[in-house]
C-alpha positions as CSV (number, residue, x, y, z in Angstrom):
1,T,27.4,-50.3,23.9
2,G,25.8,-50.3,27.4
3,V,22.5,-48.5,27.6
4,V,20.6,-47.4,30.7
5,L,17.0,-46.7,29.8
6,L,14.7,-44.4,31.6
7,T,11.0,-44.9,31.1
8,Q,8.3,-42.2,31.0
9,D,7.2,-43.1,34.5
10,N,10.7,-42.7,35.9
11,M,11.9,-46.3,36.1
12,I,15.3,-47.6,35.1
13,V,15.1,-50.8,33.1
14,L,17.5,-53.6,34.0
15,Q,17.9,-57.0,32.4
16,Y,18.3,-60.3,34.2
17,R,20.5,-62.2,31.9
18,D,19.2,-65.7,30.9
19,P,21.2,-68.3,32.8
20,E,20.7,-70.8,29.9
21,G,21.1,-68.7,26.8
22,N,23.7,-66.1,27.9
23,A,26.9,-68.0,28.3
24,I,29.0,-65.0,29.5
25,Y,26.7,-63.1,31.9
26,G,23.9,-65.6,32.5
27,G,22.2,-65.2,35.9
28,M,23.3,-61.6,36.3
29,L,21.6,-58.3,36.4
30,G,22.8,-55.8,33.8
31,T,22.1,-52.7,31.9
32,S,18.9,-52.2,30.0
33,T,20.6,-53.4,26.8
34,G,24.2,-54.1,25.8
35,G,25.9,-55.3,22.6
36,L,29.0,-55.3,20.5
37,Y,29.6,-53.1,17.6
38,D,30.5,-54.8,14.4
39,S,32.6,-52.3,12.5
40,S,32.6,-52.1,8.7
41,F,35.4,-51.3,6.2
42,H,36.0,-47.6,5.3
43,P,34.2,-46.8,2.0
44,D,37.1,-44.8,0.6
45,K,40.3,-46.2,2.3
46,K,41.0,-49.8,1.3
47,G,41.9,-52.1,4.2
48,S,40.8,-49.5,6.8
49,V,38.0,-49.8,9.3
50,A,35.3,-47.1,9.2
51,P,35.6,-44.6,12.1
52,V,33.3,-45.1,15.1
53,T,31.3,-41.9,15.5
54,T,28.6,-40.5,17.7
55,K,26.2,-41.4,14.9
56,T,27.3,-45.0,14.7
57,V,27.3,-45.5,18.5
58,K,23.7,-44.1,18.7
59,A,22.6,-46.3,15.8
60,V,24.0,-49.4,17.6
61,A,22.2,-48.4,20.8
62,K,18.9,-48.0,18.9
63,D,19.3,-51.4,17.3
64,E,20.0,-53.1,20.7
65,L,17.1,-51.3,22.4
66,N,14.8,-52.5,19.6
67,W,16.2,-56.1,19.3
68,E,16.5,-56.8,23.0
69,I,13.5,-55.1,24.6
70,G,11.3,-53.7,21.8
71,V,11.9,-50.0,22.2
72,E,11.5,-48.2,18.9
73,N,11.7,-44.6,17.6
74,I,14.0,-43.1,20.2
75,R,15.1,-39.7,18.9
76,D,18.9,-39.0,18.8
77,E,18.5,-36.2,21.3
78,K,17.1,-38.8,23.8
79,L,20.3,-40.7,23.6
80,R,23.3,-39.3,25.6
81,I,26.7,-40.8,25.5
82,L,28.0,-40.3,29.0
83,S,31.4,-42.0,28.9
84,V,33.6,-44.7,27.3
85,V,35.0,-47.4,29.5
86,D,37.4,-50.4,29.1
87,D,36.6,-53.9,30.4
88,E,39.9,-55.6,31.4
89,K,38.3,-59.0,32.2
90,R,36.6,-59.5,28.8
91,V,38.7,-57.1,26.8
92,H,36.6,-54.5,25.0
93,T,35.7,-50.9,25.1
94,E,32.1,-49.9,25.8
95,A,30.2,-46.6,25.2
96,I,27.9,-45.8,28.1
97,I,24.6,-44.4,26.9
98,F,21.7,-42.9,28.8
99,A,18.4,-43.2,26.9
100,E,14.9,-41.9,27.5
101,T,11.7,-43.4,26.1
102,E,8.2,-42.1,26.1
103,M,7.0,-45.6,27.0
104,T,5.9,-46.6,30.5
105,F,7.5,-49.6,32.1
106,E,4.3,-51.6,31.8
107,E,4.2,-50.8,28.0
108,L,7.8,-51.8,27.7
109,T,7.2,-55.1,29.5
110,T,4.4,-55.9,27.0
111,N,6.6,-55.0,24.1
112,A,9.6,-57.0,25.4
113,K,7.4,-60.2,25.6
114,I,6.4,-59.7,22.0
115,M,9.9,-59.1,20.8
116,A,11.2,-62.2,22.7
117,K,9.1,-64.4,20.4
118,R,10.4,-63.1,17.1
119,P,13.5,-64.8,15.4
120,S,16.8,-63.3,16.3
121,P,18.5,-61.1,13.6
122,R,21.8,-62.7,14.9
123,P,22.2,-66.4,14.5
124,G,23.6,-68.0,17.7
125,H,22.2,-65.2,19.9
126,E,18.6,-66.5,20.4
127,F,17.9,-65.7,24.0
128,A,15.2,-63.8,25.8
129,E,16.0,-61.6,28.7
130,N,13.8,-60.7,31.6
131,I,13.4,-57.0,32.4
132,V,12.9,-55.4,35.8
133,G,12.1,-51.8,36.6
134,V,13.6,-50.0,39.5
135,P,13.0,-46.4,40.6
136,A,15.3,-43.9,38.8
137,T,17.0,-42.6,41.9
138,P,20.7,-42.4,42.9
139,A,19.7,-44.3,46.2
140,T,18.3,-47.2,44.2
141,I,21.5,-47.4,42.0
142,E,23.7,-47.3,45.1
143,M,21.7,-50.1,46.7
144,I,21.9,-52.3,43.6
145,L,25.7,-51.8,43.2
146,S,26.8,-52.0,46.8
147,D,24.2,-54.1,48.6
148,L,23.0,-56.9,46.3
149,P,24.9,-60.1,46.5
150,C,24.6,-60.7,42.7
151,P,27.7,-59.4,40.8
152,M,27.3,-57.4,37.6
153,P,29.7,-57.2,34.6
154,P,32.3,-54.4,35.2
155,T,31.2,-52.2,32.3
156,H,27.5,-52.5,33.4
157,V,28.6,-51.3,36.8
158,A,30.2,-48.3,35.1
159,C,27.0,-47.6,33.2
160,L,24.9,-47.5,36.3
161,V,27.5,-45.3,38.1
162,A,27.4,-42.8,35.2
163,A,23.6,-42.8,35.1
164,G,23.4,-42.4,38.9
165,T,25.8,-39.5,38.8
166,M,23.7,-37.8,36.1
167,L,20.5,-38.4,38.1
168,Q,22.2,-37.0,41.2
169,A,23.3,-33.9,39.3
170,K,19.7,-33.4,38.1
171,Q,18.2,-34.0,41.5
172,T,20.6,-31.7,43.4
173,G,21.4,-29.2,40.6
174,N,25.0,-29.4,41.8
175,L,27.8,-31.2,39.9
176,E,30.2,-31.1,42.9
177,T,27.6,-33.0,45.0
178,A,27.1,-35.5,42.1
179,F,30.8,-36.2,41.8
180,L,31.2,-36.6,45.5
181,W,28.3,-39.2,45.4
182,K,30.1,-41.0,42.6
183,K,33.4,-41.1,44.5
184,Q,31.7,-42.5,47.7
185,L,29.8,-45.0,45.6
186,E,32.9,-46.2,43.9
187,Q,34.6,-46.8,47.3
188,K,31.5,-48.8,48.5
189,I,31.6,-50.9,45.3
190,R,35.3,-51.7,45.8
191,L,34.6,-52.7,49.4
192,T,31.7,-54.9,48.3
193,E,34.0,-56.6,45.7
194,D,36.7,-57.1,48.2
195,N,34.2,-58.8,50.6
196,R,33.0,-61.0,47.8
197,K,36.6,-62.2,47.1
198,L,37.0,-63.0,50.9
199,S,33.8,-65.1,51.2
């Protein structure tokens, strides 16, 4: 799952991945939280994996929000699955989720520091991330994805594009305008990636 979290004071939470403890994406900005889903076996069909449902995806998102940055008690209606994307570089499929919390960014920062000190529920994944808050606007997302020199994991880019499209639709009240914004942003991202490859 890749979660983009909106705070009560209209900030989007991003994580700066720990360069020491995060072997894959260390030193990069990323979504508010992200994690892999460990499927379980089907209770009735021997040898089959239990289906992934909206309920299981939201449960994983809640666990990640709690474990990584200390957000608790998000109601299901405050979690929206926006899309599902594939990462061809590090092969996996990721659900993109937009979440809203009643916490302010300052409250969240305090919580995240407390959570970073507790033992990890996952052995081998003991790392503390740093969170940053940015204004929840399409313009901010566009700047992060097309102007910053720091690359971001591909599925995290997709998460922010989806969140920005939703924010654009809310801001303008027009889906057509939001999809045009998305298309133009995707072109800018491709151009930015091409320039990175050349330098």
